[in-house]
C-alpha positions in Angstrom: -0.8 25.6 -9.1 -3.1 22.6 -9.1 -4.8 21.4 -12.3 -8.5 21.6 -12.2 -11.2 20.3 -14.6 -12.6 22.8 -17.1 -16.1 24.0 -16.1 -17.1 24.8 -19.7 -16.9 22.8 -22.9 -13.2 21.9 -23.4 -11.9 24.4 -25.9 -8.3 24.3 -27.1 -7.7 27.9 -26.3 -8.8 27.4 -22.7 -6.6 24.4 -22.2 -3.7 26.3 -23.9 -4.1 29.1 -21.4 -4.0 26.6 -18.5 -0.9 25.0 -19.7 0.7 28.3 -20.3 -0.1 29.3 -16.8 1.7 26.2 -15.5 4.9 27.5 -17.1 4.4 31.1 -16.1 3.8 30.2 -12.5 6.9 28.2 -12.3 5.0 24.9 -11.6 6.7 23.6 -14.7 10.4 24.6 -14.9 12.5 25.3 -17.9 13.8 22.0 -19.5 11.4 20.0 -17.3 9.3 17.2 -18.8 5.6 18.0 -18.3 3.1 15.4 -17.1 2.1 12.7 -19.5 -1.0 12.9 -21.7 -2.9 10.5 -19.5 -2.2 12.7 -16.4 -3.1 15.9 -18.2 -6.3 14.5 -19.6 -7.4 13.3 -16.2 -6.4 16.6 -14.5 -7.9 18.9 -17.0 -10.9 16.8 -17.9 -10.5 17.3 -21.6 -10.2 15.0 -24.6 -6.9 13.8 -26.1 -7.5 15.7 -29.3 -8.1 19.0 -27.4 -5.0 18.5 -25.3 -2.9 17.7 -28.3 -4.1 20.8 -30.1 -3.2 23.0 -27.0 0.3 21.4 -26.8 0.8 21.9 -30.5 0.0 25.6 -30.2 2.5 26.0 -27.4 5.1 24.0 -29.3 4.6 26.3 -32.3 5.2 29.3 -30.1 8.4 27.8 -28.8 7.3 27.3 -25.2 7.1 23.5 -25.4 9.0 20.9 -27.3 7.5 17.5 -28.2 10.0 14.7 -28.3 8.6 11.5 -29.9 9.0 8.6 -27.6 10.2 10.7 -24.7 7.6 13.3 -23.8 7.0 17.1 -23.9 9.5 19.5 -22.4 9.4 23.2 -21.4 11.7 25.1 -23.7 10.8 28.7 -22.9 9.0 30.6 -20.1 6.9 32.7 -22.5 6.0 33.1 -26.1 8.5 36.0 -26.3 11.2 33.8 -24.8 10.3 31.1 -27.3 10.6 33.6 -30.2 13.9 34.9 -28.8 15.2 31.4 -28.7 14.3 30.8 -32.3 15.7 34.1 -33.4 19.0 33.5 -31.6 19.8 30.7 -33.9 19.9 33.2 -36.8 22.1 35.8 -35.3 25.8 36.1 -34.3 27.1 36.4 -30.7 28.0 40.0 -31.6 24.3 40.7 -32.1 23.4 39.0 -28.9 25.9 41.0 -27.0 24.6 44.3 -28.5 21.1 43.4 -27.3 22.5 42.6 -23.9 24.3 45.9 -23.8 21.1 47.8 -24.4 19.2 45.8 -21.8 21.9 45.6 -19.2 23.0 49.3 -19.2 19.4 50.5 -18.7 18.7 47.9 -16.1 21.9 48.9 -14.2 21.2 52.6 -14.4 17.6 52.2 -13.0 18.8 49.6 -10.4 21.3 52.1 -9.1 18.5 54.6 -8.8 15.8 52.4 -7.3 17.4 49.3 -5.6 16.3 48.5 -2.1 18.3 47.0 0.7 16.6 43.7 0.0 17.7 43.9 -3.6 21.3 44.5 -2.6 21.2 41.5 -0.2 19.7 39.2 -2.8 22.3 40.3 -5.4 25.2 39.7 -2.9 23.8 36.2 -2.2 23.7 35.4 -5.9 27.3 36.6 -6.4 28.4 34.4 -3.6 26.6 31.4 -5.2 28.1 32.3 -8.5 31.6 32.3 -7.2 31.2 29.1 -5.2 29.7 27.2 -8.1 32.5 28.2 -10.4 35.2 27.2 -7.9 33.5 23.8 -7.3 33.2 23.1 -11.1 29.4 23.3 -11.0 29.1 25.2 -14.3 25.3 24.7 -14.6 24.9 26.3 -11.1 27.4 29.0 -12.1 25.4 29.9 -15.2 22.2 29.8 -13.2 23.5 32.1 -10.5 25.1 34.5 -13.1 21.8 34.8 -14.9 19.9 35.1 -11.6 22.2 38.1 -10.7 21.5 39.9 -13.9 17.8 39.1 -13.8 17.6 40.5 -10.2 19.4 43.7 -11.4 16.6 44.1 -13.9 14.0 43.5 -11.2 15.7 46.0 -9.0 15.3 48.6 -11.8 11.7 49.1 -10.6 10.5 48.9 -14.3 8.3 45.8 -14.6 8.3 45.9 -18.4 12.1 46.0 -18.6 12.2 43.1 -16.1 9.7 41.1 -18.2 11.7 41.7 -21.4 14.9 40.6 -19.6 13.3 37.5 -18.2 12.0 36.6 -21.7 15.5 36.5 -23.0 16.7 34.4 -20.0 16.8 30.9 -21.6 18.7 32.3 -24.6 21.3 34.1 -22.5 21.6 31.2 -20.0 22.4 28.8 -22.8 24.9 31.2 -24.3 26.7 31.2 -21.0 27.0 27.5 -21.0 28.2 27.5 -24.6 30.9 30.0 -23.7 31.9 28.0 -20.7 32.7 25.0 -22.9 35.2 26.9 -24.9 38.9 26.5 -24.2 40.4 29.3 -22.2 37.1 30.5 -20.7 37.6 31.7 -17.1 34.1 32.4 -15.9 33.7 36.1 -16.6 35.6 37.9 -13.8 33.8 38.1 -10.5 35.4 41.5 -9.9 33.3 43.1 -12.6 30.1 41.9 -11.0 31.2 43.0 -7.6 31.9 46.5 -8.9 28.5 46.6 -10.4 26.9 45.6 -7.1 28.9 48.3 -5.3 27.8 50.9 -7.7 24.1 49.9 -7.3 24.5 49.8 -3.5 25.8 53.4 -3.4 23.2 54.5 -6.0 25.9 55.6 -8.5 24.1 55.4 -11.9 27.1 56.5 -14.0 29.4 54.0 -12.4 26.9 51.2 -12.8 26.5 51.9 -16.5 30.3 52.2 -17.0 30.8 48.9 -15.2 28.3 47.1 -17.5 30.0 48.6 -20.5 33.5 47.4 -19.3 32.2 43.9 -18.5 30.4 43.3 -21.8 33.3 44.9 -23.8 35.7 42.5 -22.1 33.3 39.6 -23.1 33.2 40.8 -26.7 37.0 41.0 -26.8 37.3 37.4 -25.5 34.8 36.2 -28.1 36.7 38.1 -30.8 33.7 40.0 -32.0 
């Protein structure tokens, strides 16, 4: 998505919308440093004050983080995600797992009902990437593939609102995976449980899909001692 000069008087809300769109479109990735002030001013055709006001608004929402002397980074993919990231700091891992249980069970049930052959193929590829990343010690890649698998299950549900909510919690849950990985004794959340979930989705067995999610997350809760 290319930046283009504003065609009207440069208003902060217009610039804010353009910057937000860069994140939503994937042009600016999570944890990526966005272009410098000089580049953005030239690309958008706005004043420094207007640009800073727009960045401040997105920083307040949690989407961007301004680091003095370093630059501005993408911290969340939406305002909802930014709010979730802030709220996460005030809640226990038990609370996070309970939220995941609600989202994951409904996503799994609907995915088992609605998943297409393309969904199943994509899910299988993500599980392969997940397994290979763990075995090679690429824990960032493992967490990314694990999250990608669950996000694709939500997409396969066929419910765009559920998918959007799940995506909004993505950065929080992704970071939680990396935190768990750093703990002594962590073994990567068994691949078998994910394979069983995929098998249930592929044969359109809603009850088995939900039961598998419950087992997987209960095992995770036991490991965490919650």
